[in-house]
N, C-alpha and C positions, 0 to 999 in steps of 0.2 A: 613266516620263515624263522627256522632254528638258528642257532649261532653257526652250527655245523654246516647248515645250508648256505647261509651268508658267506662262510669261507669258501665254499665251493664255487658258489656264483661268482664271488669276486675272482677267484682263480680263473674261472672260465672266461670272465669278461677281459682279463689281463691277456690270457693267451689269445683269445678271439680279435681285440681291438687294441691292446696296449703293446703287442709285440712281445714284451718281457717287463717283469718288474725292474723299477728303478732300484739303485743299489739301496742298502740299508741306510746309509748316511743321508742319502738324498731323501728318502722316505720320512726319515725323522725330521728332516728340516721342513719337509711339506707338511708333516703332521703339526709342527710348532707354527706354521703359516695358517693352517686350517683352524687351529685353536684360537689364534689371534683373531680370525674373522668372526668366530663364535663370540668372542669378547667384545669386539666392535658392535655386533647386533644387540648383546646384552647391555651394553653401556648406553646405547642409544634408545632401546625399547624400555629398558627396565632402570637405567641409571639416568644420571643427570646431565649426559651430553646431549646435544642437538643434532639432528640428522643434518647430513650434507647431501648434495645432489648425486654424488657417488655412491650413497647408501641406497638409492631407489632399487627396489626390486630385492633387496637382499633379506632373505627369509630365515629365521633361526632354523626350522626344519631342515632346509636344504644345507646350511652351514654345519649342522650336527651330523647329517649323513654324510658330508665330506670327511669330517673328521673319523667317523666310523669306517668309511673306506679305506682310508689311509692306514689306520690302525690295523684293520683286517689284513691289509697288504703286508705289513710288516710281521704280523703274526704268522701269515703264511709262508713268508719268504726265511722266518727263522725257525719254522718247526713249532709253533706255538698251537696247541689246541685250546682255542679260547673257551670252548664249554668246559673243560676241565679246569683250566686256570680260573675261570670266575666261580667255579664249585668250590675250588680249593681256597680262593680269595675270602669267599663268604664265610667258609668254615672258620678261617684264620679270624676274620673280624668278629664272628660270633663269639669264640673263645675269649679273643682279647677284650672286647667291649661289651660283653654279656649285660652287664649293670652299669656301665660308665655313663652313658648318655641319660638313662633313668634317673640317676642322680645329680644331672646338673641343672642347677636352678636356673641358669641362663635360658634354657630351653622351654622353660614353663610359662 
């Protein structure tokens, strides 16, 4: 699935099942909540925190998909073409960081 197809699929799902988009501020709060759930899985899977019974069944892939879904909702409702945004962002990073990381001794 391309990013463009993802945006269309999410929009279709919202219209078919979600009635309408939550407003932008609600979706921003939901995005922060979902990112927190990713952080919780990471801390318990790759970090030093131990699991709790409430963590049972939490999967990183599912939590990342939740983040992507809400992020896509925000892009759709604010008119952002994520394909173009990612392309432009990578171009910016390439220009800015062309040699930056190659010279970083901490990464060797």
